[in-house]
C-alpha positions in Angstrom: 268.9 222.7 199.5 267.2 219.9 201.5 269.5 220.6 204.4 268.6 224.3 204.4 264.8 223.5 204.4 265.2 220.8 207.1 267.3 223.2 209.2 264.8 226.0 208.7 261.9 223.7 209.7 263.8 222.5 212.7 264.5 226.1 213.8 260.8 227.0 213.4 259.8 223.9 215.3 262.2 224.7 218.2 260.9 228.3 218.4 257.3 227.1 218.5 258.1 224.4 221.0 259.8 226.9 223.3 257.0 229.4 222.9 254.2 227.0 223.8 256.1 225.3 226.6 257.6 228.4 228.3 258.3 228.0 232.0 255.6 229.4 234.3 257.8 232.4 235.4 258.1 233.6 231.7 254.4 233.5 231.1 252.4 236.7 231.2 250.5 237.1 234.4 247.0 238.6 234.2 246.0 240.6 237.2 243.1 239.0 239.1 240.6 241.4 240.6 238.7 239.8 243.4 235.2 241.1 244.0 232.9 240.8 246.9 229.2 241.1 247.3 227.8 243.5 249.9 224.3 244.7 250.8 223.4 248.3 251.6 220.3 250.2 252.6 219.7 253.8 253.5 216.9 254.8 255.9 215.8 258.4 256.5 213.6 257.4 259.4 214.1 255.1 262.3 211.1 252.9 261.5 210.0 251.4 258.3 211.1 248.5 256.2 213.3 248.8 253.2 215.1 245.9 251.4 218.9 245.8 251.1 220.3 246.5 247.7 223.1 244.1 246.4 226.4 245.5 245.1 229.5 243.9 243.7 232.8 245.7 244.2 236.5 245.2 244.5 238.0 243.7 247.6 239.5 246.3 249.9 236.9 249.0 249.4 235.4 250.9 252.4 231.8 251.4 253.3 232.2 255.1 252.5 233.5 254.2 249.0 230.4 252.0 248.5 228.1 254.8 249.6 229.8 257.3 247.3 229.6 254.9 244.4 225.8 254.4 244.8 224.3 257.7 245.9 225.2 261.4 246.1 227.1 262.0 249.4 228.4 265.1 251.2 231.0 264.7 254.0 233.0 266.8 256.3 236.6 265.7 256.0 238.1 263.0 253.8 239.0 259.4 253.8 239.2 257.8 257.2 238.3 261.1 258.9 235.1 261.7 256.8 231.9 262.4 258.6 228.8 261.9 256.5 226.4 264.8 256.7 224.2 264.3 253.6 223.1 261.2 251.8 221.0 261.2 248.6 220.2 265.0 249.2 218.9 264.3 252.7 220.9 266.2 255.3 220.9 265.3 259.0 219.4 268.2 260.9 221.8 269.3 263.6 219.0 271.4 265.2 217.2 268.2 265.9 220.5 266.6 267.0 220.5 264.2 264.1 223.4 262.5 262.4 224.0 259.8 259.8 225.1 256.6 261.5 226.0 253.3 259.9 225.6 249.8 261.0 227.5 246.7 259.9 225.6 243.4 260.1 223.1 244.9 262.5 225.7 246.3 264.9 226.6 250.0 265.3 229.9 250.5 263.6 232.9 250.8 265.8 235.0 252.8 263.3 234.2 255.4 260.7 232.8 254.6 257.3 236.1 255.6 255.7 238.0 253.1 257.8 235.7 250.1 257.6 237.0 247.7 255.0 234.0 245.7 253.6 233.9 242.0 253.8 232.0 239.6 251.6 228.2 239.5 252.4 228.4 242.5 254.8 225.1 244.3 255.4 225.6 248.0 255.6 222.8 250.1 256.9 222.7 253.9 257.0 220.2 255.7 259.1 219.5 258.9 260.9 220.1 258.7 264.6 220.0 261.4 267.3 222.3 262.2 270.1 
């Protein structure tokens, strides 16, 4: 009987030892979601001071995704081809030759909002411009 108990305890010990010392490749991998911090402000007028609002979001998101996450937005087209025509219920007036433009870190964006992948600490500014 002692041999059976000792054998059973040895088996349990071996199982526990294997479980707690599993090789790295057998351990469950938890997905890591990297987040970034970005800043955004929306201006209806060319002048005036408004602070940037801080947002935290997943790495790989676009400036258009940030905008849609934070305020009501209306676009023509989708994704990389989207052209923003209304932000927060304020529509650019085509009769006044207005359009919504966006700036990245103080510079006029060289790509569309649906194409620009946000980077940590980016400052995105939306404002009405004229052509």
